[in-house]
Each structure stands twice: as structure tokens, then as C-alpha cells.
C-alpha positions as CSV (number, residue, x, y, z in Angstrom):
1,X,92.1,122.3,158.8
2,X,89.0,124.5,158.2
3,X,90.1,126.0,154.9
4,X,90.0,123.8,151.9
5,X,93.3,123.4,150.2
6,X,94.1,123.9,146.5
7,X,96.7,121.4,145.1
8,X,98.8,121.1,142.0
9,X,100.1,117.6,141.8
10,X,102.3,116.4,138.9
11,X,102.1,112.8,137.7
12,X,98.6,111.8,138.9
13,X,98.4,108.9,136.5
14,X,99.1,106.3,139.2
15,X,101.0,105.4,142.4
16,X,101.5,107.9,145.1
17,X,100.4,110.9,143.0
18,X,97.1,109.3,142.3
19,X,96.5,108.3,145.9
20,X,97.5,111.7,147.3
21,X,95.0,113.3,144.9
22,X,92.3,110.9,145.9
23,X,92.9,111.6,149.6
24,X,92.9,115.4,149.1
25,X,89.7,115.2,147.0
26,X,88.0,112.9,149.6
27,X,88.2,115.6,152.3
28,X,86.9,118.3,150.0
29,X,90.0,119.9,148.6
30,X,90.5,120.9,145.0
31,X,93.2,119.2,143.0
32,X,94.7,120.1,139.6
33,X,96.7,117.1,138.4
34,X,99.1,116.9,135.5
35,X,99.8,114.1,133.1
36,X,101.1,113.5,129.6
37,X,98.6,110.7,128.9
38,X,95.1,111.3,127.6
39,X,93.8,108.2,129.2
40,X,94.3,109.8,132.6
41,X,91.3,112.0,131.9
42,X,89.1,109.7,134.1
43,X,90.9,111.4,137.0
44,X,88.3,114.2,136.8
45,X,85.5,111.7,137.6
46,X,86.8,111.5,141.2
47,X,85.2,114.8,141.9
48,X,83.9,116.5,138.7
49,X,83.8,120.0,140.3
50,X,87.1,119.8,142.1
51,X,89.3,117.5,140.1
52,X,91.0,119.0,137.1
53,X,93.4,117.4,134.6
54,X,96.1,119.3,132.6
55,X,98.2,117.8,130.0
56,X,101.7,119.1,130.6
57,X,105.2,118.3,129.2
58,X,107.5,118.9,132.1
59,X,110.4,119.1,129.7
60,X,108.9,122.2,128.1
61,X,109.1,125.5,130.1
62,X,106.2,127.1,128.2
63,X,104.0,124.1,128.8
64,X,104.8,124.3,132.5
65,X,104.1,128.0,132.8
66,X,100.9,127.6,130.9
67,X,99.8,124.8,133.3
68,X,100.6,126.8,136.4
69,X,98.7,129.8,135.1
70,X,95.7,127.6,134.3
71,X,95.9,126.0,137.7
72,X,95.9,129.4,139.4
73,X,92.8,130.4,137.3
74,X,90.9,127.2,138.0
75,X,91.5,127.3,141.8
76,X,91.9,131.0,142.7
77,X,95.4,130.2,143.9
78,X,97.4,127.0,144.5
79,X,98.3,126.4,148.2
80,X,100.4,123.3,147.7
81,X,102.6,122.2,144.8
82,X,103.6,118.5,144.8
83,X,106.4,117.5,142.5
84,X,105.6,113.9,142.2
85,X,106.2,113.1,138.5
86,X,109.3,111.0,137.8
87,X,110.5,107.5,136.9
88,X,113.3,105.1,137.8
89,X,116.4,104.0,135.9
90,X,118.4,100.9,136.7
91,X,121.9,100.2,135.6
92,X,125.6,100.4,136.6
93,X,127.1,103.9,136.0
94,X,129.1,102.5,133.1
95,X,126.0,101.0,131.5
96,X,123.8,104.1,131.6
97,X,124.3,106.3,128.5
98,X,124.5,110.1,128.9
99,X,121.3,110.4,126.9
100,X,119.5,108.1,129.2
101,X,120.8,110.0,132.2
102,X,119.9,113.3,130.6
103,X,116.3,112.2,129.9
104,X,115.9,111.1,133.5
105,X,117.1,114.4,134.9
106,X,114.9,116.3,132.5
107,X,111.8,114.9,134.3
108,X,113.0,114.1,137.8
109,X,115.0,117.2,138.4
110,X,114.5,119.9,135.8
111,X,110.8,119.2,135.5
112,X,110.4,119.8,139.3
113,X,112.6,122.9,139.0
114,X,110.5,124.3,136.2
115,X,107.3,123.8,138.3
116,X,108.9,125.5,141.3
117,X,110.1,128.4,139.3
118,X,106.7,128.9,137.6
119,X,104.8,128.5,140.9
120,X,107.0,130.7,143.2
121,X,105.9,134.1,141.9
122,X,102.3,133.3,142.8
123,X,103.2,132.0,146.2
124,X,105.5,134.9,146.9
125,X,102.8,137.3,145.9
126,X,100.5,135.8,148.5
127,X,103.3,135.3,151.1
128,X,102.0,131.7,151.5
129,X,102.4,128.3,150.0
130,X,103.9,124.9,150.4
131,X,106.3,123.1,148.0
132,X,106.3,119.3,148.4
133,X,109.0,117.2,146.6
134,X,108.5,113.5,146.3
135,X,112.1,112.3,146.5
136,X,113.2,108.8,147.6
137,X,115.3,107.1,150.3
138,X,117.7,106.6,147.4
139,X,118.3,110.3,147.6
140,X,119.9,109.6,151.0
141,X,121.2,106.1,150.9
142,X,122.8,105.0,147.6
143,X,122.9,101.5,146.4
144,X,124.7,99.9,143.5
145,X,122.8,99.8,140.2
146,X,120.7,102.9,140.9
147,X,123.2,105.7,140.7
148,X,121.6,107.9,138.1
149,X,118.1,107.6,139.6
150,X,119.6,108.2,143.1
151,X,121.6,111.1,141.8
152,X,118.4,112.7,140.5
153,X,116.8,112.3,144.0
154,X,119.9,113.6,145.7
155,X,119.6,116.7,143.5
156,X,115.9,117.1,144.3
157,X,116.7,116.7,148.0
158,X,119.2,119.6,147.7
159,X,116.8,121.8,145.8
160,X,114.2,121.3,148.5
161,X,116.5,121.9,151.4
162,X,118.0,125.0,149.9
163,X,114.6,126.3,148.7
164,X,113.3,126.0,152.3
165,X,116.0,128.5,153.4
166,X,115.4,130.9,150.6
167,X,111.6,131.1,150.9
168,X,111.1,130.9,154.7
169,X,111.1,134.7,155.1
170,X,108.1,134.7,152.7
171,X,106.1,132.2,154.7
172,X,106.5,129.5,152.1
173,X,107.2,126.0,153.4
174,X,109.0,123.1,151.8
175,X,108.8,119.4,152.6
176,X,110.8,116.6,151.0
177,X,109.0,113.3,151.2
178,X,111.4,110.3,150.9
179,X,109.5,107.0,150.5
180,X,110.9,103.5,150.5
181,X,109.4,100.8,148.4
182,X,105.7,101.1,147.8
183,X,103.2,98.9,146.0
184,X,102.8,101.0,142.9
185,X,103.8,100.6,139.3
186,X,107.3,102.1,139.9
187,X,109.0,98.7,139.5
188,X,107.0,98.0,136.4
189,X,105.9,100.8,134.0
190,X,107.8,103.4,136.0
191,X,111.2,101.6,135.7
192,X,113.6,101.7,132.8
193,X,116.6,99.5,132.4
194,X,119.9,100.9,130.9
195,X,120.4,99.9,127.3
196,X,123.9,98.5,127.9
197,X,124.4,95.2,129.8
198,X,127.9,94.4,131.0
199,X,128.3,90.9,132.5
200,X,130.9,92.1,135.1
201,X,128.2,93.9,137.0
202,X,125.9,90.8,137.3
203,X,126.8,90.1,140.9
204,X,126.6,93.6,142.5
205,X,125.0,96.4,140.3
206,X,122.5,94.1,138.7
207,X,121.1,93.1,142.1
208,X,119.0,96.2,142.1
209,X,117.3,95.2,138.8
210,X,116.6,91.7,140.1
211,X,115.4,93.0,143.5
212,X,113.1,95.6,142.1
213,X,111.5,93.5,139.4
214,X,111.2,90.3,141.4
215,X,109.6,92.1,144.3
216,X,107.2,94.3,142.2
217,X,103.8,94.1,143.8
218,X,105.2,92.8,147.1
219,X,106.6,96.0,148.5
220,X,105.6,96.7,152.1
221,X,104.6,100.4,151.6
222,X,100.9,101.1,151.0
223,X,100.5,104.2,148.8
224,X,97.1,105.0,150.4
225,X,98.6,105.1,153.9
226,X,101.5,107.0,152.5
227,X,99.1,109.6,151.1
228,X,97.3,109.8,154.5
229,X,100.7,110.3,156.3
230,X,101.6,113.1,153.9
231,X,98.4,114.9,154.5
232,X,98.9,114.6,158.3
233,X,102.5,115.9,158.0
234,X,101.5,118.9,155.8
235,X,98.6,119.9,158.0
236,X,100.8,120.0,161.1
237,X,101.4,123.5,162.5
238,X,105.1,123.0,161.8
239,X,105.4,120.6,158.9
240,X,108.7,118.7,158.5
241,X,111.4,119.5,156.0
242,X,112.2,115.8,155.9
243,X,109.5,113.0,155.9
244,X,110.6,109.4,155.5
245,X,107.9,106.9,154.6
246,X,108.2,103.2,155.3
247,X,110.2,101.0,157.6
248,X,112.8,100.4,154.8
249,X,113.2,104.1,154.3
250,X,113.9,104.7,158.0
251,X,116.3,101.7,158.1
252,X,118.4,102.7,155.1
253,X,118.5,106.4,155.8
254,X,119.4,105.8,159.5
255,X,122.2,103.4,158.6
256,X,123.6,105.8,155.9
257,X,123.5,108.8,158.2
258,X,125.2,106.8,161.0
259,X,127.9,105.7,158.5
260,X,128.5,109.3,157.4
261,X,128.6,110.5,161.0
262,X,131.2,107.8,161.9
263,X,133.3,108.7,158.9
264,X,133.3,112.4,160.0
265,X,134.3,111.3,163.6
266,X,137.0,108.8,162.5
267,X,138.7,111.3,160.2
268,X,138.1,114.5,162.1
269,X,141.8,114.9,162.9
270,X,142.7,114.8,159.2
271,X,139.8,117.0,158.3
272,X,141.0,119.7,160.7
273,X,144.7,119.4,159.7
274,X,144.5,121.6,156.6
275,X,144.1,124.9,158.3
276,X,146.8,127.6,157.8
277,X,149.2,127.9,160.7
278,X,149.4,131.5,161.8
279,X,152.9,132.9,161.7
280,X,154.1,134.1,165.1
281,X,156.2,137.2,165.1
282,X,159.0,137.5,167.7
283,X,160.8,140.5,168.9
């Protein structure tokens, strides 16, 4: 790319968001990052003239609109919005309280939706832009014990896929990035456990808790390489709508999509059986 790119990335405090911001800054781009933590101010030291930090509460619509307006003013126009902020929640469906689920959706889904809605008028005005949603393979392939987190990523996947159809005529692109496990703080500081603990779920639903916590820091995905892969995909002449990152993401998504395809095929006769039969008139 010859033109330097202006980014707005939510959740640059660590993990993939931080590495993507570093990679973009390293090649000369400008990055406005958002965080709710004052200690993330050191982010601006990466490139003092091109790295900007905004404190934003993604649950607050006014805070989001103010941040987008500030980002536009700082950069002269955001080219890429990356909805990266979010956290995980582990627990069987029966164990997760409605309040815990609501809090998760406020950040993982509605926070991203607020950012999109605040950013789109600017992108529509320029007839250019790219919205990038960091989802998860869990938004394609569900597994016991992660239902509420996975549901938030399913929702974000749908938002992105539908948004791509709606904004294509305005030359605005959308990419959903679905990583597998990465060596970040997701399974530590980025993971919450449901308040209730029901012994009947120890064998199946609680496996997710054990798996994520016991393998924290041992994940196969390298967030720096993931950031480089995202840059390469977004810079392509025809960026993908779906980008899976990691061997595990490819494995689980491929298996799940094959399972759904088999279900469609096996039950096709019954699926087609519900059509009205046209009445034939005689005489």
C-alpha cells in the first residue's frame, strides 16, 4: 500500500488489539486506540506522533460517539475500524445469570454495534472504509460451557455478514476475523467464570473452564503473526469477508460446517415436505 492507513482499534490494552496496533504503527500508519484503563497510556509511546489513546466506555453511546468524532479529528478520517474489545465468559447455560450474560453482550455485541453506528456516517460520506470485527471460531463452532460467549460471537458474525451486504454499494468493506486460541491474556484476565457452579456439569460443560485455564500461555496461536496475517488480508485487492486464524480455528470451523451440510443433506426430504400442494382443478 502506498497510502498510509488511519485505524481506530478498540481494546488496545493487550492481546491481538495491541499487536495489530503495533504492526500498523510499525509500517507508518496512524492508530487511535481505545481503552478504559489509564495504565494503557504507554501505548502512545509506540509512535508519539501517530499513536493516540482515547478512554472510551463502550457501554455508553455518548462516549462512543465522542471517541469517533475525536478519532476523525486526530487523523483526518478513519479508514479502518477494528472492533476488538471484548472478553470471555465460561459456564453452562444454566449457570450463567441473565445479568452476567447481559454485561457480556453490552461489550462484545452492543459495544461493537455502537462503534459501527457512530463510524458509518463518516465512511458513507467518503464512500470508503473498512469495518473489521474480531469474532472467534466459537462464533461458528459451539462447544459446551461457552454458550454465552459463543452466542455473542455468533451475533457479531451476523452483524458483520449483514453489514457487508448493506454497505457494499457505498464502497465500504467488512471482514470478520475468527481466531482460535492465541497466546494472549484471554484465558487469564480476559476470562470470567459464571457465578453459579452446578456439579452436574463437571464432566461436560466444565471441561471448557479446565481446558482454557490449564492451557493458558500454551496456545498455538501467535498474536504477532495473527496481526501480520490480518494486515495482509485487509491490504488485499479483494479482502475476505471471513478470515479464520489458526490451525484449531480451521479445524473446528471446517468440522462444524461439514456437520451442518450433512444435516441439511440427510433431512432434505423432510425440509422440502412442508410446501403447499397446489390444488388441481378438473373439468
